[in-house]
All heavy atoms as a GROMACS GRO file, in nm:
protein
  593
    1ALA      N    1  -0.027  -0.301  -5.183
    1ALA     CA    2  -0.013  -0.308  -5.325
    1ALA      C    3   0.124  -0.370  -5.361
    1ALA      O    4   0.134  -0.447  -5.453
    1ALA     CB    5  -0.028  -0.171  -5.388
    2THR      N    6   0.230  -0.329  -5.289
    2THR     CA    7   0.362  -0.386  -5.307
    2THR      C    8   0.423  -0.405  -5.172
    2THR      O    9   0.366  -0.366  -5.070
    2THR     CB   10   0.454  -0.295  -5.392
    2THR    OG1   11   0.464  -0.168  -5.328
    2THR    CG2   12   0.398  -0.276  -5.533
    3ALA      N   13   0.540  -0.462  -5.166
    3ALA     CA   14   0.604  -0.492  -5.036
    3ALA      C   15   0.651  -0.363  -4.970
    3ALA      O   16   0.714  -0.278  -5.036
    3ALA     CB   17   0.719  -0.590  -5.055
    4ALA      N   18   0.627  -0.349  -4.844
    4ALA     CA   19   0.679  -0.235  -4.769
    4ALA      C   20   0.826  -0.260  -4.728
    4ALA      O   21   0.900  -0.167  -4.709
    4ALA     CB   22   0.594  -0.214  -4.643
    5GLU      N   23   0.863  -0.385  -4.719
    5GLU     CA   24   0.999  -0.422  -4.685
    5GLU      C   25   1.061  -0.492  -4.806
    5GLU      O   26   1.000  -0.579  -4.868
    5GLU     CB   27   1.003  -0.516  -4.567
    5GLU     CG   28   0.939  -0.459  -4.442
    5GLU     CD   29   1.016  -0.344  -4.381
    5GLU    OE1   30   1.141  -0.344  -4.394
    5GLU    OE2   31   0.955  -0.258  -4.319
    6GLY      N   32   1.179  -0.453  -4.847
    6GLY     CA   33   1.234  -0.501  -4.972
    6GLY      C   34   1.305  -0.632  -4.969
    6GLY      O   35   1.314  -0.699  -5.072
    7GLY      N   36   1.357  -0.677  -4.858
    7GLY     CA   37   1.446  -0.794  -4.851
    7GLY      C   38   1.394  -0.919  -4.914
    7GLY      O   39   1.428  -0.956  -5.026
    8ALA      N   40   1.311  -0.992  -4.844
    8ALA     CA   41   1.261  -1.121  -4.894
    8ALA      C   42   1.175  -1.104  -5.018
    8ALA      O   43   1.183  -1.185  -5.112
    8ALA     CB   44   1.184  -1.192  -4.783
    9TRP      N   45   1.096  -0.999  -5.021
    9TRP     CA   46   1.011  -0.975  -5.136
    9TRP      C   47   1.096  -0.949  -5.261
    9TRP      O   48   1.072  -1.006  -5.367
    9TRP     CB   49   0.920  -0.854  -5.109
    9TRP     CG   50   0.818  -0.827  -5.216
    9TRP    CD1   51   0.700  -0.889  -5.232
    9TRP    CD2   52   0.831  -0.732  -5.324
    9TRP    NE1   53   0.635  -0.838  -5.343
    9TRP    CE2   54   0.715  -0.740  -5.400
    9TRP    CE3   55   0.927  -0.639  -5.359
    9TRP    CZ2   56   0.691  -0.660  -5.511
    9TRP    CZ3   57   0.903  -0.559  -5.467
    9TRP    CH2   58   0.786  -0.569  -5.542
   10GLY      N   59   1.202  -0.868  -5.248
   10GLY     CA   60   1.292  -0.843  -5.357
   10GLY      C   61   1.361  -0.967  -5.408
   10GLY      O   62   1.380  -0.987  -5.530
   11MET      N   63   1.402  -1.054  -5.312
   11MET     CA   64   1.465  -1.179  -5.352
   11MET      C   65   1.367  -1.269  -5.430
   11MET      O   66   1.404  -1.333  -5.529
   11MET     CB   67   1.521  -1.254  -5.231
   11MET     CG   68   1.645  -1.190  -5.176
   11MET     SD   69   1.717  -1.284  -5.040
   11MET     CE   70   1.628  -1.210  -4.903
   12ALA      N   71   1.243  -1.268  -5.386
   12ALA     CA   72   1.141  -1.350  -5.457
   12ALA      C   73   1.120  -1.294  -5.598
   12ALA      O   74   1.105  -1.371  -5.695
   12ALA     CB   75   1.012  -1.350  -5.378
   13VAL      N   76   1.118  -1.163  -5.611
   13VAL     CA   77   1.102  -1.102  -5.744
   13VAL      C   78   1.219  -1.141  -5.834
   13VAL      O   79   1.201  -1.180  -5.949
   13VAL     CB   80   1.088  -0.949  -5.734
   13VAL    CG1   81   1.101  -0.882  -5.870
   13VAL    CG2   82   0.956  -0.911  -5.670
   14LEU      N   83   1.341  -1.133  -5.781
   14LEU     CA   84   1.456  -1.169  -5.861
   14LEU      C   85   1.457  -1.317  -5.897
   14LEU      O   86   1.496  -1.356  -6.007
   14LEU     CB   87   1.586  -1.131  -5.788
   14LEU     CG   88   1.613  -0.981  -5.782
   14LEU    CD1   89   1.735  -0.952  -5.696
   14LEU    CD2   90   1.628  -0.918  -5.919
   15ALA      N   91   1.412  -1.401  -5.806
   15ALA     CA   92   1.402  -1.545  -5.835
   15ALA      C   93   1.304  -1.569  -5.947
   15ALA      O   94   1.327  -1.649  -6.040
   15ALA     CB   95   1.361  -1.623  -5.709
   16ASP      N   96   1.189  -1.499  -5.944
   16ASP     CA   97   1.088  -1.514  -6.052
   16ASP      C   98   1.146  -1.461  -6.183
   16ASP      O   99   1.115  -1.514  -6.291
   16ASP     CB  100   0.961  -1.440  -6.017
   16ASP     CG  101   0.854  -1.456  -6.122
   16ASP    OD1  102   0.812  -1.571  -6.144
   16ASP    OD2  103   0.814  -1.355  -6.184
   17TYR      N  104   1.230  -1.358  -6.176
   17TYR     CA  105   1.288  -1.301  -6.296
   17TYR      C  106   1.373  -1.405  -6.372
   17TYR      O  107   1.386  -1.399  -6.493
   17TYR     CB  108   1.370  -1.177  -6.264
   17TYR     CG  109   1.438  -1.117  -6.384
   17TYR    CD1  110   1.362  -1.062  -6.487
   17TYR    CD2  111   1.578  -1.113  -6.395
   17TYR    CE1  112   1.422  -1.007  -6.600
   17TYR    CE2  113   1.637  -1.058  -6.506
   17TYR     CZ  114   1.560  -1.005  -6.608
   17TYR     OH  115   1.619  -0.952  -6.719
   18LEU      N  116   1.431  -1.501  -6.299
   18LEU     CA  117   1.509  -1.605  -6.364
   18LEU      C  118   1.426  -1.677  -6.471
   18LEU      O  119   1.479  -1.723  -6.571
   18LEU     CB  120   1.562  -1.705  -6.262
   18LEU     CG  121   1.668  -1.653  -6.167
   18LEU    CD1  122   1.700  -1.757  -6.061
   18LEU    CD2  123   1.793  -1.611  -6.243
   19TRP      N  124   1.296  -1.688  -6.448
   19TRP     CA  125   1.208  -1.752  -6.545
   19TRP      C  126   1.173  -1.661  -6.662
   19TRP      O  127   1.115  -1.702  -6.760
   19TRP     CB  128   1.079  -1.797  -6.477
   19TRP     CG  129   1.103  -1.905  -6.376
   19TRP    CD1  130   1.112  -1.888  -6.240
   19TRP    CD2  131   1.126  -2.042  -6.402
   19TRP    NE1  132   1.140  -2.007  -6.180
   19TRP    CE2  133   1.149  -2.104  -6.279
   19TRP    CE3  134   1.132  -2.120  -6.518
   19TRP    CZ2  135   1.173  -2.242  -6.266
   19TRP    CZ3  136   1.158  -2.257  -6.506
   19TRP    CH2  137   1.179  -2.315  -6.383
   20HIS      N  138   1.209  -1.531  -6.651
   20HIS     CA  139   1.175  -1.432  -6.755
   20HIS      C  140   1.299  -1.356  -6.800
   20HIS      O  141   1.289  -1.244  -6.843
   20HIS     CB  142   1.074  -1.334  -6.700
   20HIS     CG  143   0.949  -1.397  -6.648
   20HIS    ND1  144   0.939  -1.523  -6.606
   20HIS    CD2  145   0.826  -1.347  -6.633
   20HIS    CE1  146   0.816  -1.553  -6.563
   20HIS    NE2  147   0.745  -1.445  -6.579
   21ALA      N  148   1.417  -1.419  -6.787
   21ALA     CA  149   1.540  -1.348  -6.813
   21ALA      C  150   1.559  -1.306  -6.959
   21ALA      O  151   1.644  -1.228  -6.991
   21ALA     CB  152   1.660  -1.432  -6.770
   22ASP      N  153   1.472  -1.357  -7.047
   22ASP     CA  154   1.477  -1.315  -7.186
   22ASP      C  155   1.415  -1.174  -7.204
   22ASP      O  156   1.427  -1.115  -7.312
   22ASP     CB  157   1.403  -1.415  -7.276
   22ASP     CG  158   1.258  -1.436  -7.237
   22ASP    OD1  159   1.229  -1.425  -7.117
   22ASP    OD2  160   1.176  -1.463  -7.325
   23THR      N  161   1.356  -1.120  -7.099
   23THR     CA  162   1.300  -0.986  -7.098
   23THR      C  163   1.394  -0.896  -7.022
   23THR      O  164   1.453  -0.935  -6.921
   23THR     CB  165   1.164  -0.987  -7.025
   23THR    OG1  166   1.079  -1.085  -7.087
   23THR    CG2  167   1.098  -0.852  -7.027
   24ALA      N  168   1.412  -0.774  -7.069
   24ALA     CA  169   1.495  -0.677  -6.995
   24ALA      C  170   1.438  -0.655  -6.855
   24ALA      O  171   1.315  -0.656  -6.840
   24ALA     CB  172   1.501  -0.545  -7.072
   25LEU      N  173   1.523  -0.638  -6.759
   25LEU     CA  174   1.476  -0.625  -6.621
   25LEU      C  175   1.379  -0.512  -6.604
   25LEU      O  176   1.276  -0.526  -6.539
   25LEU     CB  177   1.593  -0.610  -6.523
   25LEU     CG  178   1.559  -0.596  -6.375
   25LEU    CD1  179   1.479  -0.717  -6.326
   25LEU    CD2  180   1.684  -0.576  -6.293
   26ASP      N  181   1.405  -0.396  -6.663
   26ASP     CA  182   1.314  -0.281  -6.646
   26ASP      C  183   1.179  -0.312  -6.707
   26ASP      O  184   1.075  -0.278  -6.648
   26ASP     CB  185   1.373  -0.154  -6.700
   26ASP     CG  186   1.406  -0.156  -6.850
   26ASP    OD1  187   1.426  -0.268  -6.904
   26ASP    OD2  188   1.410  -0.051  -6.911
   27ALA      N  189   1.176  -0.380  -6.821
   27ALA     CA  190   1.047  -0.416  -6.881
   27ALA      C  191   0.976  -0.519  -6.797
   27ALA      O  192   0.854  -0.511  -6.778
   27ALA     CB  193   1.071  -0.470  -7.023
   28TYR      N  194   1.048  -0.618  -6.745
   28TYR     CA  195   0.989  -0.718  -6.657
   28TYR      C  196   0.923  -0.652  -6.534
   28TYR      O  197   0.810  -0.684  -6.500
   28TYR     CB  198   1.096  -0.817  -6.611
   28TYR     CG  199   1.058  -0.904  -6.495
   28TYR    CD1  200   0.975  -1.013  -6.510
   28TYR    CD2  201   1.103  -0.873  -6.366
   28TYR    CE1  202   0.939  -1.091  -6.405
   28TYR    CE2  203   1.067  -0.950  -6.259
   28TYR     CZ  204   0.985  -1.059  -6.275
   28TYR     OH  205   0.950  -1.140  -6.170
   29LEU      N  206   0.994  -0.557  -6.474
   29LEU     CA  207   0.938  -0.487  -6.356
   29LEU      C  208   0.815  -0.408  -6.393
   29LEU      O  209   0.712  -0.412  -6.322
   29LEU     CB  210   1.045  -0.400  -6.291
   29LEU     CG  211   1.162  -0.472  -6.227
   29LEU    CD1  212   1.269  -0.373  -6.185
   29LEU    CD2  213   1.117  -0.558  -6.111
   30ASP      N  214   0.823  -0.332  -6.502
   30ASP     CA  215   0.710  -0.250  -6.545
   30ASP      C  216   0.588  -0.332  -6.588
   30ASP      O  217   0.475  -0.299  -6.551
   30ASP     CB  218   0.750  -0.157  -6.663
   30ASP     CG  219   0.843  -0.045  -6.620
   30ASP    OD1  220   0.848  -0.012  -6.498
   30ASP    OD2  221   0.909   0.013  -6.710
   31GLU      N  222   0.613  -0.438  -6.663
   31GLU     CA  223   0.504  -0.512  -6.724
   31GLU      C  224   0.449  -0.624  -6.638
   31GLU      O  225   0.334  -0.665  -6.652
   31GLU     CB  226   0.551  -0.571  -6.859
   31GLU     CG  227   0.586  -0.461  -6.958
   31GLU     CD  228   0.666  -0.514  -7.076
   31GLU    OE1  229   0.684  -0.639  -7.089
   31GLU    OE2  230   0.714  -0.429  -7.153
   32ARG      N  231   0.531  -0.678  -6.548
   32ARG     CA  232   0.487  -0.795  -6.469
   32ARG      C  233   0.471  -0.763  -6.320
   32ARG      O  234   0.370  -0.791  -6.260
   32ARG     CB  235   0.583  -0.911  -6.490
   32ARG     CG  236   0.542  -1.035  -6.418
   32ARG     CD  237   0.623  -1.154  -6.467
   32ARG     NE  238   0.596  -1.273  -6.387
   32ARG     CZ  239   0.499  -1.356  -6.414
   32ARG    NH1  240   0.423  -1.338  -6.521
   32ARG    NH2  241   0.477  -1.465  -6.340
   33VAL      N  242   0.576  -0.704  -6.264
   33VAL     CA  243   0.576  -0.685  -6.116
   33VAL      C  244   0.488  -0.565  -6.075
   33VAL      O  245   0.406  -0.575  -5.985
   33VAL     CB  246   0.718  -0.667  -6.067
   33VAL    CG1  247   0.720  -0.641  -5.915
   33VAL    CG2  248   0.802  -0.792  -6.099
   34PHE      N  249   0.505  -0.453  -6.143
   34PHE     CA  250   0.437  -0.330  -6.101
   34PHE      C  251   0.326  -0.287  -6.198
   34PHE      O  252   0.276  -0.174  -6.187
   34PHE     CB  253   0.538  -0.217  -6.085
   34PHE     CG  254   0.645  -0.244  -5.982
   34PHE    CD1  255   0.776  -0.258  -6.017
   34PHE    CD2  256   0.610  -0.257  -5.849
   34PHE    CE1  257   0.873  -0.288  -5.922
   34PHE    CE2  258   0.706  -0.281  -5.753
   34PHE     CZ  259   0.839  -0.297  -5.788
   35ALA      N  260   0.287  -0.375  -6.284
   35ALA     CA  261   0.186  -0.338  -6.389
   35ALA      C  262   0.058  -0.283  -6.327
   35ALA      O  263   0.002  -0.184  -6.377
   35ALA     CB  264   0.158  -0.455  -6.480
   36ASP      N  265   0.011  -0.344  -6.221
   36ASP     CA  266  -0.116  -0.304  -6.161
   36ASP      C  267  -0.098  -0.230  -6.029
   36ASP      O  268  -0.196  -0.206  -5.957
   36ASP     CB  269  -0.205  -0.425  -6.140
   36ASP     CG  270  -0.242  -0.494  -6.271
   36ASP    OD1  271  -0.262  -0.423  -6.370
   36ASP    OD2  272  -0.247  -0.620  -6.276
   37ALA      N  273   0.025  -0.198  -5.994
   37ALA     CA  274   0.051  -0.136  -5.865
   37ALA      C  275   0.016   0.013  -5.869
   37ALA      O  276   0.045   0.085  -5.962
   37ALA     CB  277   0.198  -0.154  -5.826
   38ALA      N  278  -0.049   0.055  -5.763
   38ALA     CA  279  -0.075   0.200  -5.746
   38ALA      C  280   0.050   0.260  -5.690
   38ALA      O  281   0.118   0.205  -5.604
   38ALA     CB  282  -0.191   0.220  -5.650
   39SER      N  283   0.085   0.379  -5.738
   39SER     CA  284   0.205   0.446  -5.686
   39SER      C  285   0.171   0.587  -5.647
   39SER      O  286   0.080   0.648  -5.698
   39SER     CB  287   0.318   0.442  -5.788
   39SER     OG  288   0.281   0.521  -5.900
   40THR      N  289   0.250   0.638  -5.554
   40THR     CA  290   0.235   0.777  -5.510
   40THR      C  291   0.374   0.837  -5.503
   40THR      O  292   0.473   0.766  -5.490
   40THR     CB  293   0.170   0.787  -5.371
   40THR    OG1  294   0.251   0.718  -5.278
   40THR    CG2  295   0.030   0.732  -5.371
   41THR      N  296   0.381   0.966  -5.513
   41THR     CA  297   0.507   1.037  -5.500
   41THR      C  298   0.496   1.128  -5.378
   41THR      O  299   0.400   1.201  -5.364
   41THR     CB  300   0.536   1.122  -5.625
   41THR    OG1  301   0.539   1.037  -5.737
   41THR    CG2  302   0.668   1.195  -5.613
   42GLU      N  303   0.592   1.117  -5.290
   42GLU     CA  304   0.595   1.197  -5.168
   42GLU      C  305   0.702   1.302  -5.183
   42GLU      O  306   0.813   1.276  -5.228
   42GLU     CB  307   0.625   1.107  -5.046
   42GLU     CG  308   0.520   1.002  -5.023
   42GLU     CD  309   0.390   1.055  -4.974
   42GLU    OE1  310   0.389   1.164  -4.912
   42GLU    OE2  311   0.287   0.989  -4.996
   43ALA      N  312   0.672   1.421  -5.140
   43ALA     CA  313   0.771   1.529  -5.135
   43ALA      C  314   0.830   1.532  -4.995
   43ALA      O  315   0.760   1.517  -4.897
   43ALA     CB  316   0.704   1.662  -5.168
   44PRO      N  317   0.961   1.550  -4.986
   44PRO     CA  318   1.024   1.552  -4.854
   44PRO      C  319   0.983   1.676  -4.776
   44PRO      O  320   0.963   1.785  -4.831
   44PRO     CB  321   1.173   1.554  -4.884
   44PRO     CG  322   1.184   1.608  -5.022
   44PRO     CD  323   1.058   1.570  -5.093
   45ASP      N  324   0.970   1.656  -4.646
   45ASP     CA  325   0.943   1.767  -4.555
   45ASP      C  326   1.075   1.845  -4.535
   45ASP      O  327   1.177   1.784  -4.506
   45ASP     CB  328   0.893   1.712  -4.422
   45ASP     CG  329   0.865   1.822  -4.323
   45ASP    OD1  330   0.960   1.863  -4.251
   45ASP    OD2  331   0.750   1.868  -4.313
   46ALA      N  332   1.072   1.975  -4.555
   46ALA     CA  333   1.193   2.057  -4.550
   46ALA      C  334   1.265   2.042  -4.414
   46ALA      O  335   1.388   2.036  -4.408
   46ALA     CB  336   1.159   2.204  -4.576
   47GLN      N  337   1.189   2.036  -4.308
   47GLN     CA  338   1.250   2.020  -4.173
   47GLN      C  339   1.317   1.883  -4.160
   47GLN      O  340   1.424   1.873  -4.100
   47GLN     CB  341   1.141   2.038  -4.068
   47GLN     CG  342   1.196   2.059  -3.928
   47GLN     CD  343   1.086   2.096  -3.829
   47GLN    OE1  344   0.968   2.094  -3.864
   47GLN    NE2  345   1.125   2.129  -3.710
   48ASP      N  346   1.259   1.780  -4.219
   48ASP     CA  347   1.322   1.647  -4.215
   48ASP      C  348   1.454   1.648  -4.297
   48ASP      O  349   1.550   1.584  -4.257
   48ASP     CB  350   1.229   1.542  -4.275
   48ASP     CG  351   1.113   1.510  -4.183
   48ASP    OD1  352   1.118   1.545  -4.062
   48ASP    OD2  353   1.015   1.449  -4.231
   49VAL      N  354   1.454   1.720  -4.407
   49VAL     CA  355   1.576   1.727  -4.491
   49VAL      C  356   1.689   1.792  -4.410
   49VAL      O  357   1.801   1.741  -4.407
   49VAL     CB  358   1.549   1.805  -4.622
   49VAL    CG1  359   1.678   1.830  -4.695
   49VAL    CG2  360   1.448   1.728  -4.708
   50VAL      N  361   1.656   1.901  -4.341
   50VAL     CA  362   1.758   1.970  -4.260
   50VAL      C  363   1.807   1.877  -4.151
   50VAL      O  364   1.927   1.867  -4.123
   50VAL     CB  365   1.702   2.101  -4.204
   50VAL    CG1  366   1.797   2.161  -4.100
   50VAL    CG2  367   1.675   2.201  -4.316
   51GLY      N  368   1.713   1.809  -4.086
   51GLY     CA  369   1.750   1.716  -3.978
   51GLY      C  370   1.838   1.603  -4.028
   51GLY      O  371   1.937   1.565  -3.962
   52PHE      N  372   1.806   1.548  -4.144
   52PHE     CA  373   1.890   1.440  -4.199
   52PHE      C  374   2.029   1.491  -4.235
   52PHE      O  375   2.128   1.424  -4.209
   52PHE     CB  376   1.824   1.376  -4.321
   52PHE     CG  377   1.915   1.271  -4.384
   52PHE    CD1  378   1.921   1.146  -4.326
   52PHE    CD2  379   1.990   1.301  -4.493
   52PHE    CE1  380   2.005   1.050  -4.380
   52PHE    CE2  381   2.076   1.206  -4.549
   52PHE     CZ  382   2.081   1.079  -4.491
   53GLU      N  383   2.035   1.609  -4.297
   53GLU     CA  384   2.165   1.664  -4.332
   53GLU      C  385   2.250   1.687  -4.209
   53GLU      O  386   2.372   1.660  -4.210
   53GLU     CB  387   2.148   1.795  -4.411
   53GLU     CG  388   2.095   1.768  -4.551
   53GLU     CD  389   2.058   1.895  -4.628
   53GLU    OE1  390   2.051   2.003  -4.562
   53GLU    OE2  391   2.036   1.884  -4.749
   54ASP      N  392   2.192   1.731  -4.096
   54ASP     CA  393   2.263   1.748  -3.971
   54ASP      C  394   2.312   1.612  -3.920
   54ASP      O  395   2.428   1.596  -3.882
   54ASP     CB  396   2.175   1.816  -3.869
   54ASP     CG  397   2.244   1.835  -3.737
   54ASP    OD1  398   2.356   1.891  -3.735
   54ASP    OD2  399   2.187   1.794  -3.634
   55PHE      N  400   2.223   1.512  -3.921
   55PHE     CA  401   2.260   1.378  -3.878
   55PHE      C  402   2.375   1.326  -3.961
   55PHE      O  403   2.474   1.274  -3.912
   55PHE     CB  404   2.141   1.283  -3.887
   55PHE     CG  405   2.181   1.139  -3.897
   55PHE    CD1  406   2.220   1.070  -3.783
   55PHE    CD2  407   2.182   1.072  -4.019
   55PHE    CE1  408   2.262   0.938  -3.792
   55PHE    CE2  409   2.222   0.941  -4.030
   55PHE     CZ  410   2.264   0.874  -3.916
   56PHE      N  411   2.363   1.337  -4.095
   56PHE     CA  412   2.464   1.280  -4.186
   56PHE      C  413   2.598   1.350  -4.169
   56PHE      O  414   2.703   1.285  -4.178
   56PHE     CB  415   2.416   1.286  -4.331
   56PHE     CG  416   2.491   1.195  -4.420
   56PHE    CD1  417   2.476   1.057  -4.412
   56PHE    CD2  418   2.581   1.246  -4.513
   56PHE    CE1  419   2.548   0.972  -4.493
   56PHE    CE2  420   2.653   1.158  -4.595
   56PHE     CZ  421   2.636   1.023  -4.586
   57ASP      N  422   2.596   1.481  -4.142
   57ASP     CA  423   2.720   1.554  -4.118
   57ASP      C  424   2.789   1.498  -3.994
   57ASP      O  425   2.909   1.473  -3.994
   57ASP     CB  426   2.690   1.703  -4.103
   57ASP     CG  427   2.817   1.785  -4.082
   57ASP    OD1  428   2.910   1.773  -4.164
   57ASP    OD2  429   2.819   1.862  -3.983
   58ARG      N  430   2.710   1.478  -3.886
   58ARG     CA  431   2.769   1.424  -3.763
   58ARG      C  432   2.817   1.281  -3.783
   58ARG      O  433   2.924   1.243  -3.737
   58ARG     CB  434   2.670   1.430  -3.648
   58ARG     CG  435   2.647   1.572  -3.595
   58ARG     CD  436   2.550   1.579  -3.480
   58ARG     NE  437   2.416   1.558  -3.534
   58ARG     CZ  438   2.325   1.474  -3.487
   58ARG    NH1  439   2.351   1.402  -3.382
   58ARG    NH2  440   2.208   1.461  -3.542
   59PHE      N  441   2.742   1.202  -3.858
   59PHE     CA  442   2.779   1.065  -3.888
   59PHE      C  443   2.913   1.062  -3.963
   59PHE      O  444   3.005   0.986  -3.929
   59PHE     CB  445   2.670   0.996  -3.972
   59PHE     CG  446   2.707   0.862  -4.022
   59PHE    CD1  447   2.695   0.750  -3.943
   59PHE    CD2  448   2.756   0.846  -4.153
   59PHE    CE1  449   2.730   0.623  -3.989
   59PHE    CE2  450   2.791   0.721  -4.199
   59PHE     CZ  451   2.778   0.610  -4.118
   60THR      N  452   2.925   1.145  -4.066
   60THR     CA  453   3.046   1.151  -4.146
   60THR      C  454   3.166   1.190  -4.062
   60THR      O  455   3.276   1.134  -4.076
   60THR     CB  456   3.028   1.248  -4.264
   60THR    OG1  457   2.915   1.206  -4.341
   60THR    CG2  458   3.148   1.252  -4.356
   61LYS      N  459   3.145   1.287  -3.972
   61LYS     CA  460   3.255   1.332  -3.884
   61LYS      C  461   3.297   1.222  -3.788
   61LYS      O  462   3.412   1.221  -3.743
   61LYS     CB  463   3.214   1.456  -3.807
   61LYS     CG  464   3.209   1.580  -3.894
   61LYS     CD  465   3.161   1.702  -3.816
   61LYS     CE  466   3.156   1.823  -3.907
   61LYS     NZ  467   3.096   1.939  -3.837
   62GLY      N  468   3.209   1.126  -3.760
   62GLY     CA  469   3.244   1.017  -3.669
   62GLY      C  470   3.313   0.898  -3.735
   62GLY      O  471   3.363   0.810  -3.668
   63LEU      N  472   3.318   0.896  -3.868
   63LEU     CA  473   3.380   0.784  -3.936
   63LEU      C  474   3.526   0.760  -3.899
   63LEU      O  475   3.569   0.644  -3.887
   63LEU     CB  476   3.363   0.798  -4.089
   63LEU     CG  477   3.221   0.772  -4.140
   63LEU    CD1  478   3.212   0.802  -4.289
   63LEU    CD2  479   3.173   0.634  -4.108
   64PRO      N  480   3.606   0.866  -3.876
   64PRO     CA  481   3.742   0.836  -3.833
   64PRO      C  482   3.748   0.759  -3.701
   64PRO      O  483   3.842   0.681  -3.678
   64PRO     CB  484   3.804   0.976  -3.816
   64PRO     CG  485   3.726   1.061  -3.912
   64PRO     CD  486   3.585   1.005  -3.906
   65ILE      N  487   3.649   0.776  -3.615
   65ILE     CA  488   3.643   0.697  -3.490
   65ILE      C  489   3.625   0.550  -3.524
   65ILE      O  490   3.692   0.463  -3.465
   65ILE     CB  491   3.528   0.748  -3.400
   65ILE    CG1  492   3.553   0.893  -3.361
   65ILE    CG2  493   3.513   0.658  -3.278
   65ILE    CD1  494   3.431   0.959  -3.299
   66GLU      N  495   3.539   0.521  -3.620
   66GLU     CA  496   3.518   0.381  -3.664
   66GLU      C  497   3.648   0.323  -3.720
   66GLU      O  498   3.684   0.212  -3.689
   66GLU     CB  499   3.411   0.375  -3.773
   66GLU     CG  500   3.273   0.418  -3.725
   66GLU     CD  501   3.199   0.310  -3.652
   66GLU    OE1  502   3.241   0.193  -3.660
   66GLU    OE2  503   3.097   0.342  -3.589
   67HIS      N  504   3.715   0.401  -3.805
   67HIS     CA  505   3.839   0.356  -3.865
   67HIS      C  506   3.945   0.328  -3.757
   67HIS      O  507   4.018   0.230  -3.763
   67HIS     CB  508   3.892   0.455  -3.966
   67HIS     CG  509   3.809   0.464  -4.089
   67HIS    ND1  510   3.812   0.370  -4.189
   67HIS    CD2  511   3.715   0.554  -4.127
   67HIS    CE1  512   3.728   0.402  -4.285
   67HIS    NE2  513   3.665   0.515  -4.248
   68ALA      N  514   3.954   0.416  -3.657
   68ALA     CA  515   4.050   0.399  -3.548
   68ALA      C  516   4.017   0.271  -3.468
   68ALA      O  517   4.107   0.197  -3.430
   68ALA     CB  518   4.052   0.520  -3.457
   69ALA      N  519   3.888   0.248  -3.444
   69ALA     CA  520   3.850   0.124  -3.369
   69ALA      C  521   3.886   0.000  -3.448
   69ALA      O  522   3.936  -0.097  -3.392
   69ALA     CB  523   3.699   0.130  -3.340
   70ILE      N  524   3.862   0.002  -3.577
   70ILE     CA  525   3.897  -0.112  -3.660
   70ILE      C  526   4.047  -0.140  -3.658
   70ILE      O  527   4.092  -0.253  -3.647
   70ILE     CB  528   3.844  -0.092  -3.804
   70ILE    CG1  529   3.694  -0.096  -3.805
   70ILE    CG2  530   3.903  -0.195  -3.900
   70ILE    CD1  531   3.630  -0.048  -3.934
   71ALA      N  532   4.124  -0.033  -3.667
   71ALA     CA  533   4.269  -0.046  -3.663
   71ALA      C  534   4.321  -0.092  -3.528
   71ALA      O  535   4.418  -0.167  -3.519
   71ALA     CB  536   4.334   0.086  -3.704
   72ALA      N  537   4.252  -0.050  -3.418
   72ALA     CA  538   4.304  -0.080  -3.286
   72ALA      C  539   4.260  -0.216  -3.233
   72ALA      O  540   4.324  -0.269  -3.143
   72ALA     CB  541   4.255   0.028  -3.188
   73ILE      N  542   4.151  -0.271  -3.281
   73ILE     CA  543   4.097  -0.396  -3.229
   73ILE      C  544   4.118  -0.505  -3.335
   73ILE      O  545   4.050  -0.505  -3.435
   73ILE     CB  546   3.950  -0.383  -3.193
   73ILE    CG1  547   3.930  -0.271  -3.090
   73ILE    CG2  548   3.895  -0.516  -3.140
   73ILE    CD1  549   3.786  -0.238  -3.065
   74PRO      N  550   4.210  -0.597  -3.309
   74PRO     CA  551   4.234  -0.703  -3.408
   74PRO      C  552   4.116  -0.804  -3.410
   74PRO      O  553   4.093  -0.875  -3.311
   74PRO     CB  554   4.361  -0.768  -3.361
   74PRO     CG  555   4.368  -0.739  -3.215
   74PRO     CD  556   4.299  -0.607  -3.192
   75LEU      N  557   4.044  -0.804  -3.515
   75LEU     CA  558   3.930  -0.895  -3.526
   75LEU      C  559   3.969  -1.025  -3.593
   75LEU      O  560   3.899  -1.124  -3.583
   75LEU     CB  561   3.813  -0.827  -3.602
   75LEU     CG  562   3.760  -0.699  -3.539
   75LEU    CD1  563   3.654  -0.638  -3.630
   75LEU    CD2  564   3.701  -0.729  -3.403
   76GLU      N  565   4.078  -1.024  -3.666
   76GLU     CA  566   4.124  -1.142  -3.734
   76GLU      C  567   4.274  -1.155  -3.712
   76GLU      O  568   4.344  -1.055  -3.689
   76GLU     CB  569   4.099  -1.131  -3.885
   76GLU     CG  570   3.956  -1.118  -3.923
   76GLU     CD  571   3.938  -1.102  -4.074
   76GLU    OE1  572   4.041  -1.095  -4.147
   76GLU    OE2  573   3.824  -1.097  -4.116
   77GLU      N  574   4.321  -1.273  -3.720
   77GLU     CA  575   4.467  -1.295  -3.715
   77GLU      C  576   4.524  -1.256  -3.849
   77GLU      O  577   4.468  -1.290  -3.954
   77GLU     CB  578   4.499  -1.441  -3.684
   77GLU     CG  579   4.450  -1.484  -3.545
   77GLU     CD  580   4.523  -1.410  -3.432
   77GLU    OE1  581   4.646  -1.385  -3.448
   77GLU    OE2  582   4.455  -1.378  -3.334
   78ARG      N  583   4.627  -1.183  -3.848
   78ARG     CA  584   4.691  -1.142  -3.976
   78ARG      C  585   4.811  -1.225  -4.005
   78ARG      O  586   4.881  -1.275  -3.934
   78ARG     CB  587   4.725  -0.993  -3.972
   78ARG     CG  588   4.599  -0.913  -3.960
   78ARG     CD  589   4.632  -0.768  -3.960
   78ARG     NE  590   4.509  -0.698  -3.924
   78ARG     CZ  591   4.471  -0.585  -3.976
   78ARG    NH1  592   4.548  -0.527  -4.065
   78ARG    NH2  593   4.362  -0.523  -3.941
   0.00000   0.00000   0.00000
């Protein structure tokens, strides 16, 4: 019904919007792009939420490692 991947499809939608820029973007999307699209709402699985929160906590704690690597490895001449 709609694109499962947003990249190229989203760019094509925005390119088409250039021809309809006199319409507000939200109205353009509602009336032209998604007018006939079927939609569903999914509720998150509680176990997945806990797993993501654990992952994101570990990811956030690792960000100083990324910052240290960026500072230690000269990628550009300054």
